C-alpha positions in Angstrom: -18.3 -35.9 -6.9 -20.2 -33.5 -4.7 -18.3 -30.6 -6.3 -19.2 -31.9 -9.7 -22.8 -32.0 -8.7 -22.8 -28.7 -6.9 -23.8 -26.6 -9.9 -26.8 -28.8 -10.8 -27.8 -29.4 -7.1 -27.4 -25.9 -5.7 -24.1 -26.2 -3.9 -21.7 -28.6 -2.3 -24.0 -29.5 0.6 -26.8 -30.4 -1.7 -24.4 -32.4 -3.8 -23.5 -34.4 -0.7 -27.2 -34.9 0.2 -27.8 -36.2 -3.3 -24.9 -38.7 -3.0 -26.2 -40.0 0.3 -29.7 -40.3 -1.1 -28.3 -42.3 -4.0 -26.4 -44.8 -1.9 -29.4 -45.9 0.2 -31.2 -48.0 -2.5 -27.9 -49.8 -3.3 -27.4 -50.7 0.3 -31.0 -51.7 0.9 -31.0 -54.0 -2.1 -27.9 -55.9 -0.7 -28.3 -58.9 1.5 -27.7 -57.0 4.7 -29.9 -54.2 3.6 -32.8 -56.6 2.9 -32.3 -58.0 6.4 -32.6 -54.5 7.9 -35.8 -53.9 6.1 -37.2 -57.3 6.9 -36.4 -57.0 10.7 -38.1 -53.6 10.8 -41.4 -55.3 10.0 -42.6 -52.0 8.5 -42.1 -50.1 11.7 -40.1 -46.9 11.3 -38.8 -47.0 14.9 -37.5 -50.5 14.4 -35.9 -49.5 11.1 -34.0 -46.7 12.9 -33.1 -48.9 15.8 -31.4 -51.2 13.2 -29.2 -48.4 11.9 -26.2 -49.0 14.3 -26.0 -52.6 13.2 -26.4 -51.7 9.6 -23.7 -49.1 9.9 -21.2 -51.5 11.4 -21.9 -53.9 8.6 -21.6 -51.3 5.8 -18.8 -49.0 7.1 -15.4 -50.0 8.4 -14.8 -46.8 10.5 -16.6 -45.0 13.2 -19.7 -45.8 15.2 -23.5 -45.1 14.9 -26.1 -44.8 17.6 -29.7 -43.8 17.8 -31.2 -41.6 20.6 -35.0 -41.3 20.8 -36.1 -37.8 21.6 -39.9 -38.3 21.2 -42.1 -41.2 20.0 -41.6 -40.2 16.3 -38.3 -38.3 16.6 -34.8 -39.6 16.9 -31.2 -38.5 16.6 -28.8 -40.6 14.6 -25.3 -40.0 15.9 -22.3 -40.9 13.8 -18.8 -40.7 15.3 -15.5 -41.2 13.6 -16.5 -40.6 10.0 -14.8 -38.0 7.9 -17.8 -37.7 5.6 -19.8 -34.5 5.8 -23.1 -34.4 7.8 -25.1 -33.7 4.6 -24.0 -37.1 3.1 -25.6 -38.9 6.1 -28.6 -36.7 6.0 -29.2 -37.8 2.5 -28.5 -41.5 3.3 -31.0 -41.5 6.2 -33.7 -39.8 4.0 -32.9 -42.2 1.2 -33.6 -45.2 3.4 -37.0 -43.9 4.3 -37.7 -42.8 0.7 -36.8 -46.2 -0.6 -38.8 -48.2 1.9 -41.8 -45.9 1.8 -42.6 -46.5 5.5 -43.1 -42.9 6.4 -42.2 -39.5 5.0 -39.4 -38.1 7.2 -37.8 -34.7 7.7 -34.1 -34.8 8.3 -31.7 -32.2 9.5 -28.0 -32.9 9.9 -25.3 -30.9 11.7 -21.6 -31.4 12.3 -21.1 -31.3 16.0 -17.4 -31.9 16.1 -14.9 -32.7 13.3 -15.6 -36.5 13.5 -19.1 -36.4 15.1 -22.3 -35.5 13.4 -26.0 -35.8 14.2 -29.0 -36.3 12.0 -32.4 -35.5 13.5 -35.2 -37.6 12.0 -38.9 -36.9 12.5 -42.2 -38.0 11.0 
């Protein structure tokens, strides 16, 4: 799908970001997604802290953790997923876009073949 979107989106990476962005609302409208938003109580830190649990609920492979690097900056670490980093960058941005809690900047990088990091700041 990312290859099909690449012409309209400006390349494969942008296509993957778009796909990740599009999956976030679907997840957040599910029962477990609504619980994640509810438990966050409108706090972006609590929303990010809920990502590992949400990941385990939504994905059957790999692991997710969150490392805080500053009061309004965190790193979401995904291990064991074959999906490109840009997909997760789009998904993280999509969660915040959908909830409207804060406007975030995201930057993803593939650290190892099955390990990626998404830096999040607001």
